[in-house]
N, C-alpha and C positions, 0 to 999 in steps of 0.2 A: 972512774969507769965512763967512755965516750962509747956512744953508740953511733952504728956505722948509720948516715943514710943511705938510701935507696938513691940510686946514680937515676937524674929522670932525664928523659929523651928534652933533649931544647925545641922549646915552639917555632912550627913554622911561620920567619917574620911575615910571608903573603895571604898566611890565614887569619881571619876577624872572629873573635868571638860573637857569641851572642849580644851580648850589652855594647858591642864596638860597632854592631852593625844596628840594632836600634838607636844609639847614641846619630850615626850617619844620617838613619830615616830622618828623625828626628829634626837634626840641623837642616836638611833637606826641607822637609814641611816648613820649618820657619822661614827660610827663605823667601819660599812660596812665598807664603800670608804678609811677610812684610812687603814685598814687592808689589801685594792688592788683587795677587790673581791665584787663579788656581789650576793646579798641571789641567790638563785636557788630552784626553781618550784619542784625537785624531792625531798629534803627532808619533803620539806612542805605538800606533796604528800602523803608518807609514812604515817607520822606522821597521816593522817588524814583517812587513809588508817586504820590504825592497831586502832585509837578510834571507826571507824564504827566498825569494826570484834569486839570489847572489847565488846560494847556494846549491839551488834547482841547477844554475846554469854550468858550476862548480862540475858538478855530478856530470850532466850531461857533458863535458867534454872531457872526463873520467874514460880511456878504452873500457869494452865491454869484460867483464871478467867471463873466461870460460866454464861453462857449464860442466860439471861431472856428466859422463854418462848413464844414461839409466839405464837399469834394470829390466827388464821383459816382466813383465806381471807377473805371476806364478796365480792357478786359476785355486780360491777359496777353500780351502781340506773343510771336508765334509763335516758335521758334529760329531761326536764321539758316541750319542746314544741312536744313531742312525743302522738300523740292520743293512744287514754285510749285503742283504739281496738288491738294497735299493739304493747304492753308493756303484757311481760311474764307471767302467770299466775304463784302465786304464794302457 
């Protein structure tokens, strides 16, 4: 008697597992250490600030979205425990 194995979804070829990410990080650190330098925060900050600036410029170049019309605000209703003679007349 053969057992039917459940069908597995095919793995996403573009997604990395946690083990693959750890191995890539280790390789990158190993390469940097082998060259005798450590990664500096300056270039990373420069890249992030440029990316932020570029995204802000792209958002500014987009046409503004039309805002939905605003409804007029209703006056707040009185709390239910107020006596009827203290409620405002409508």
